[in-house]
N, C-alpha and C positions, 0 to 999 in steps of 0.2 A: 717784214718791216717792223720796227719798234713802235709801240704804242705810246704816244705822249699824253700824259694825264692832265697837264695844266699849262695851256698856252692860250689865254683868253681870246685874243684877237683872232687867232687862227681857228679856234673852236667856233667862233661866230661865223667864220667863213665856211665851216663844214669840213675842214681838213684837219685830221688828227694823226696822220701817219707821216713820219719823217725818216729819211735814210740816216744811218750812222756812218761815220767815216769808214767802217769796215766793209761797207757794201760797194765801195768804189763806183759810185754813180757818175764820177767825173775824173779826168786825169789828176793823179795824185802822186806827189813825191813820197815814196815809202821810206826812203833812207838816202843819206849821202855817206858813202863809204870812203874812208881815208886809209890808204895802204902805204906805210904802216899808220896806225891810229895816233901815234905819239912820236914826235921827232925832237932831236936835239938841235941846238944852234948850228946853222949852216947846212942842215940836212933838208931833204925834200920828201914830200908825200904825194901820192897820186889820188885825185879825187874823182869819184864816179857817182852819178845820180842813178838811183833805182826808181823808175817811173812805171806806173801801171794805171789802167782805167777799166771801163766796163768790158772791153774785149781782151783784157789781159795785159801782158808786158807791152810797153810802148817805147818807140824811139822818138825822142823830141825833135821838132823841126829846127829848134835853135836853143842854144844854152849859153848864157852869159854869166861869167864869174867876176867877182870883185872882192877886195878886202873891205870888211865893214868894221865899224867901231865896236869894240867889246865893252868898254866902260866910258861913260860921259867924260869928255875932256882928256882922255888918255889916247895919245897918238897910236895909230895903227902901225904895224911893222911887218916886213916880209914882202914877197912878191907872189903873184898868182899868174900863171901863164896857161892859156888855153891849149889843149892837146887834141888828138884825133878823137872822132866819135863822141864829142861832147864832154870829154874828160878835161881835167886841168891838173897842173902841178903847182903845189905851194912850196916855196922855199923860205925857210926862216933865216933871218940875218945872223951873222956871227961877228961880233958879240951882239946880244940883244940890247936894245936901247934901255936907258935908265927908266925904270917904272916907279910910280909913286909907292911909298911904303905901304905894304899890305896888298898890293895889286898882284894877282897871280900872272904868270907868263902865258897868257892865252891869246889866241888870235881868232877872229871870226871871219868865215868865208861865206859871202852871200852868193846864192845862185838863183838865176831867173830862167825858167824853162818855158818854152812855147810848145804847146801840143794841142792839136784839134782846135786851133783858134783861141785857146785859153792860155793865159800867162799865170804860172805858178811860181811862187818864191819861197825860199827856205834858207836857213842858216846852219852852217857846220862849225862847231867850236873845236879848235885844235890846241892842245897843251904843248908848249915848247919846253921840253926838259930832257936832259940826257939820261933817259931811263929806258930799259928794254920794254917793248910792248908789241903785242900781236892782236889781230882781230880774233874774237872767239870763233868757234866752229861748232856746228851741230854734230852730235854723235848719233842721234836717232830722231826721226819724226814718225810718230805713231798716229794712226787714224783708225778709230774703232778697235783699239787694242792690237792692231797689226802694224808692223813696220811698213811705211809707205814706200812704194816704188816710184819710178819716174812719172807715172800717171795714176790717177785715181778713178775708180768707178763706184758710184754711190747709188743707193736705192732712193727714189723720190720720197720725200717726206720723212725719212728716217733720221734719227739722231745718232751722231758719231762723236765719241770722245777724241779730243785733239791733245797731243802732248809732245813736247820736244825735250831732248837732252842736249846740254851744252857743255863744252869744255873750253876754258875753266868753268867750274860751277858758278851759277848766278850768285852774286853777292849784293851787299847794300848798294842801292842806287840803280840796280839793273831793272830793265823793263821789257815787256813783251807787247807785240801788236800783231793781231791776226786780221786778215782781209779775205773776203770771198765774194765771187760773183756767181757762186753755185749754191748759195744757201745763206742762212742767217747765223751769225755768231754773236749772241747777246753779250757775253763777257769777253769782249774782244781784246782786252788788255790783261787777261789772266792766262796762266799756264799751270795745270791743265785747264782746258775749257771744252765747250761742245759746239758742234756744227749741226744745225738742222738743215738737211738737204732740201733743195727747192722742191716744190710740189709737182712741177711740170718737168718732163724730161728735157734735156738740153745740154749745152756745153758751157763750161765756166772755168774759173781759176781759184786756187787757194794759195795765199801768201802768208808767210810768217816772218817777222823781223824781231831780232833780239838785240838789245843795247846793253852793254855791260856797265854803263855809268861812268866809264873811264875813257870814252871816245871810241871804243871798239864796237863793231856792228857785224852781225851775221844775218843772212836772209836766205829764203828759199821760196820758189814758186813752182806749183804743180798744176798741170792741166787736169780738169775734172770733167767726167761724163756722168750725168744724172740719168738713170734709166727708170 
């Protein structure tokens, strides 16, 4: 757990340890993936929620989708239709509506997910432009200097380097997010970074999400055994 150095009220209560988002102590939307990530007028994209919690990947009990306002006073555009297994399809209008000068052609899709009695909300922004686009892909995921397989086995209390390779290469605006229920990742928004395996043997998960800053997303989850 991460040590918090200065939170006066809670220090008075005798509690100084707080979980980071990377520890997945509750159901969390790790990502919303659009396939393809960018579409032209009249085209469609499929939306999928990546959800995980303390016990690993989760299937939501309910998923609600809606088009949300991207800019104050600017009308929303397009349609979003629910699909199977909690997915949805967004379709852009053709032609696009007239937008105020200087307003980019983006739409925001709001998702509300119910899981374990908890309601989680998030927003996916989609650019509507007639340009080629694909989601990025991982070329390698290394743990402790070794290429990771479909499952990981770690030694309790040991520190392991984490590193992913991505194609296309990360550019300006790209970001990383690591999550684990099998140990602590202090620099959970960095790549490379480190995982300190849990002190006690047990089962858990490791997740990593990469966003290219252009709407594209890649993610991977691995079951972990700590011995």
